[in-house]
Kinemage of the C-alpha trace (Angstrom):
@kinemage 1
@onewidth
@group {chain A} dominant
@subgroup {mainchain}
@vectorlist {calphas} color= white
{ca met a 1} P 196.850 -24.284 22.634
{ca ala a 2} L 197.790 -27.919 23.033
{ca val a 3} L 196.550 -30.534 20.578
{ca leu a 4} L 193.975 -32.623 22.447
{ca ile a 5} L 193.802 -36.314 21.555
{ca gly a 6} L 190.721 -38.069 22.934
{ca leu a 7} L 191.306 -41.793 23.478
{ca thr a 8} L 188.367 -44.150 23.944
{ca gly a 9} L 187.292 -47.731 23.373
{ca ser a 10} L 185.023 -50.391 24.826
{ca ile a 11} L 185.977 -52.649 27.749
{ca gly a 12} L 188.869 -55.009 26.973
{ca met a 13} L 189.889 -53.164 23.808
{ca gly a 14} L 193.308 -52.114 25.150
{ca lys a 15} L 192.749 -48.490 26.104
{ca ser a 16} L 194.937 -48.506 29.237
{ca thr a 17} L 197.779 -50.277 27.419
{ca thr a 18} L 197.559 -47.799 24.526
{ca ala a 19} L 197.439 -44.791 26.883
{ca ala a 20} L 200.598 -46.134 28.564
{ca met a 21} L 202.293 -46.242 25.134
{ca phe a 22} L 201.493 -42.563 24.565
{ca ala a 23} L 202.850 -41.787 28.053
{ca ala a 24} L 206.029 -43.764 27.311
{ca arg a 25} L 206.522 -41.507 24.267
{ca gly a 26} L 206.378 -38.416 26.467
{ca val a 27} L 202.718 -37.427 25.994
{ca pro a 28} L 201.055 -36.322 29.264
{ca val a 29} L 197.967 -38.460 29.911
{ca trp a 30} L 194.813 -37.460 31.774
{ca asp a 31} L 192.814 -40.508 32.834
{ca ala a 32} L 189.061 -40.122 33.511
{ca asp a 33} L 188.955 -43.230 35.726
{ca ala a 34} L 191.853 -41.937 37.842
{ca ala a 35} L 190.030 -38.600 38.137
{ca val a 36} L 186.941 -40.398 39.472
{ca his a 37} L 189.132 -42.212 42.025
{ca arg a 38} L 190.451 -38.814 43.200
{ca leu a 39} L 186.909 -37.419 43.396
{ca tyr a 40} L 185.758 -40.460 45.416
{ca ala a 41} L 188.693 -40.323 47.866
{ca pro a 42} L 187.882 -39.308 51.490
{ca asp a 43} L 188.620 -35.629 50.789
{ca gly a 44} L 187.402 -35.826 47.169
{ca ala a 45} L 185.100 -33.286 45.553
{ca ala a 46} L 182.335 -35.852 44.851
{ca val a 47} L 181.920 -37.058 48.446
{ca gln a 48} L 179.490 -34.346 49.509
{ca gly a 49} L 177.256 -34.607 46.425
{ca ile a 50} L 177.143 -38.407 46.439
{ca gly a 51} L 176.575 -38.372 50.215
{ca ala a 52} L 173.537 -36.141 49.747
{ca leu a 53} L 172.049 -38.730 47.362
{ca phe a 54} L 173.188 -41.934 49.070
{ca pro a 55} L 174.475 -41.369 52.633
{ca asp a 56} L 175.204 -45.095 53.060
{ca ala a 57} L 177.699 -44.968 50.137
{ca ile a 58} L 180.133 -42.788 52.122
{ca gly a 59} L 182.633 -44.383 54.486
{ca ala a 60} L 186.083 -43.854 55.954
{ca ser a 61} L 187.658 -44.502 52.529
{ca gly a 62} L 185.375 -42.029 50.733
{ca val a 63} L 182.731 -43.126 48.246
{ca ser a 64} L 182.089 -46.881 48.068
{ca arg a 65} L 181.813 -47.923 44.412
{ca asp a 66} L 180.277 -51.240 45.512
{ca arg a 67} L 177.486 -49.437 47.384
{ca leu a 68} L 176.858 -47.227 44.325
{ca lys a 69} L 176.695 -50.332 42.097
{ca ala a 70} L 174.128 -51.830 44.493
{ca his a 71} L 172.009 -48.644 44.286
{ca ile a 72} L 172.216 -48.676 40.470
{ca ala a 73} L 171.263 -52.374 40.365
{ca ala a 74} L 168.235 -51.674 42.590
{ca asn a 75} L 167.248 -48.492 40.758
{ca pro a 76} L 168.648 -47.778 37.265
{ca ala a 77} L 167.678 -44.072 37.639
{ca ala a 78} L 170.394 -43.822 40.325
{ca leu a 79} L 173.053 -43.870 37.578
{ca arg a 80} L 171.739 -40.596 36.092
{ca gln a 81} L 171.754 -38.989 39.552
{ca ile a 82} L 175.338 -40.083 40.170
{ca glu a 83} L 176.426 -38.883 36.711
{ca gln a 84} L 174.867 -35.464 37.334
{ca val a 85} L 177.151 -35.093 40.365
{ca val a 86} L 180.293 -36.706 38.931
{ca his a 87} L 180.432 -35.649 35.239
{ca pro a 88} L 180.785 -31.878 35.889
{ca leu a 89} L 183.524 -32.576 38.486
{ca val a 90} L 185.373 -34.842 36.036
{ca ala a 91} L 185.087 -32.164 33.320
{ca ala a 92} L 186.501 -29.556 35.732
{ca asp a 93} L 189.398 -31.887 36.637
{ca arg a 94} L 190.146 -32.354 32.919
{ca ala a 95} L 189.984 -28.590 32.239
{ca arg a 96} L 192.435 -27.996 35.081
{ca phe a 97} L 194.851 -30.611 33.658
{ca ile a 98} L 194.703 -28.954 30.212
{ca glu a 99} L 195.252 -25.517 31.759
{ca val a 100} L 198.288 -26.430 33.884
{ca thr a 101} L 200.055 -28.852 31.487
{ca pro a 102} L 202.341 -26.883 29.147
{ca asp a 103} L 203.066 -29.686 26.654
{ca pro a 104} L 202.068 -29.237 22.968
{ca val a 105} L 200.171 -32.563 22.791
{ca leu a 106} L 197.922 -34.028 25.504
{ca leu a 107} L 196.146 -37.397 25.619
{ca leu a 108} L 192.763 -37.536 27.351
{ca asp a 109} L 191.763 -41.116 28.207
{ca ile a 110} L 187.944 -40.994 28.409
{ca pro a 111} L 185.911 -44.244 28.412
{ca leu a 112} L 182.619 -42.355 27.824
{ca leu a 113} L 184.055 -39.914 25.275
{ca phe a 114} L 181.107 -40.118 22.850
{ca glu a 115} L 178.456 -40.763 25.507
{ca thr a 116} L 179.324 -37.528 27.374
{ca gly a 117} L 179.769 -35.458 24.187
{ca ser a 118} L 183.432 -34.829 25.068
{ca asp a 119} L 184.485 -35.832 21.551
{ca ala a 120} L 183.398 -32.332 20.423
{ca glu a 121} L 186.226 -30.812 22.502
{ca met a 122} L 188.975 -32.972 20.960
{ca asp a 123} L 191.239 -32.131 18.030
{ca leu a 124} L 191.614 -35.836 17.238
{ca val a 125} L 189.499 -38.806 18.370
{ca val a 126} L 191.308 -42.153 18.625
{ca val a 127} L 189.401 -45.400 19.190
{ca val a 128} L 191.152 -48.619 20.240
{ca ser a 129} L 189.651 -51.813 18.886
{ca thr a 130} L 190.231 -55.520 18.385
{ca ser a 131} L 188.067 -58.501 17.413
{ca ala a 132} L 185.028 -59.373 19.545
{ca ala a 133} L 186.635 -62.750 20.341
{ca glu a 134} L 189.861 -61.106 21.562
{ca gln a 135} L 187.871 -58.557 23.565
{ca glu a 136} L 185.866 -61.283 25.294
{ca ala a 137} L 188.974 -63.368 26.036
{ca arg a 138} L 190.703 -60.367 27.660
{ca val a 139} L 187.718 -59.358 29.778
{ca met a 140} L 186.861 -62.920 30.860
{ca ala a 141} L 190.455 -63.306 32.105
{ca arg a 142} L 189.844 -60.525 34.682
{ca pro a 143} L 189.302 -61.650 38.280
{ca gly a 144} L 185.642 -62.013 39.242
{ca met a 145} L 184.304 -61.478 35.707
{ca thr a 146} L 181.300 -63.525 34.592
{ca ala a 147} L 179.853 -63.953 31.096
{ca gln a 148} L 176.625 -62.306 32.264
{ca arg a 149} L 178.469 -59.269 33.674
{ca phe a 150} L 180.596 -58.987 30.504
{ca arg a 151} L 177.462 -58.989 28.310
{ca ala a 152} L 175.812 -56.356 30.533
{ca ile a 153} L 178.878 -54.069 30.317
{ca val a 154} L 179.117 -54.397 26.513
{ca lys a 155} L 175.358 -53.767 26.170
{ca ala a 156} L 175.646 -50.579 28.250
{ca gln a 157} L 178.481 -49.209 26.094
{ca leu a 158} L 178.213 -47.596 22.682
{ca pro a 159} L 178.819 -50.415 20.130
{ca asp a 160} L 182.425 -50.814 18.961
{ca ala a 161} L 181.366 -50.450 15.307
{ca glu a 162} L 179.783 -47.074 16.060
{ca lys a 163} L 182.856 -45.885 17.951
{ca arg a 164} L 185.093 -46.903 15.046
{ca ala a 165} L 182.793 -45.118 12.578
{ca arg a 166} L 183.033 -41.893 14.608
{ca ala a 167} L 186.813 -42.056 15.146
{ca asp a 168} L 189.412 -39.990 13.321
{ca val a 169} L 191.862 -42.864 13.826
{ca val a 170} L 191.320 -46.492 14.878
{ca ile a 171} L 194.232 -48.252 16.589
{ca asp a 172} L 194.212 -52.044 16.219
{ca thr a 173} L 195.291 -53.422 19.608
{ca thr a 174} L 195.250 -57.108 18.643
{ca thr a 175} L 198.996 -57.260 19.378
{ca met a 176} L 201.392 -54.946 21.195
{ca glu a 177} L 203.086 -54.355 17.819
{ca thr a 178} L 199.909 -53.210 16.036
{ca ala a 179} L 199.043 -50.965 19.002
{ca ala a 180} L 202.524 -49.395 19.071
{ca ala a 181} L 202.424 -48.838 15.294
{ca gly a 182} L 199.053 -47.104 15.696
{ca val a 183} L 200.340 -44.838 18.465
{ca asp a 184} L 203.368 -43.845 16.365
{ca lys a 185} L 201.111 -43.142 13.364
{ca val a 186} L 198.893 -40.832 15.452
{ca leu a 187} L 201.892 -38.936 16.814
{ca arg a 188} L 203.339 -38.530 13.297
{ca met a 189} L 199.973 -37.164 12.091
{ca val a 190} L 199.751 -34.707 14.987
{ca glu a 191} L 203.353 -33.577 14.472
{ca lys a 192} L 202.759 -33.027 10.758
{ca asp a 193} L 199.582 -30.991 11.447
{ca arg a 194} L 201.303 -28.886 14.089
{ca his a 195} L 204.013 -27.883 11.621
{ca ala a 196} L 201.750 -27.550 8.588
């Protein structure tokens, strides 16, 4: 069985950059967001289920995330309905990746790792983190981001302090150097445990 590393962190904390560092060191990465994009594609597995809930959210390019956001804004209960369709499909996509990837160590990049209870399936939980000021600066630099939207996203996510408290390892992503050092430390730990 492969060692499963679960990678998570709040918006703007450097998760994608850190996942890319693991990939650059030869660790196969499964990305939950990429899985959702596949599921929402025109021939994706989520199209039928989402279409049954919100027919207007389906178009030539598959599921419209903007239409789903509009439904959620109008009716917060819509999020639960969408999650009930999408979460099992994402879990199945992840299980398939684990099954068909022969490598000894796999990285699973899961934004809602704790929220979905997926942390229980991991051998090691890694949380990326930086200061609140750095987080805000990174997110506010994204196109179309507003302070109000940033606050709403942070409020909807599990607090960073709680994620760090529940992590096996916290990687400080304040600089590329601290992030790279954290990635190397995790891989050394995993290697040591595998040969213990």
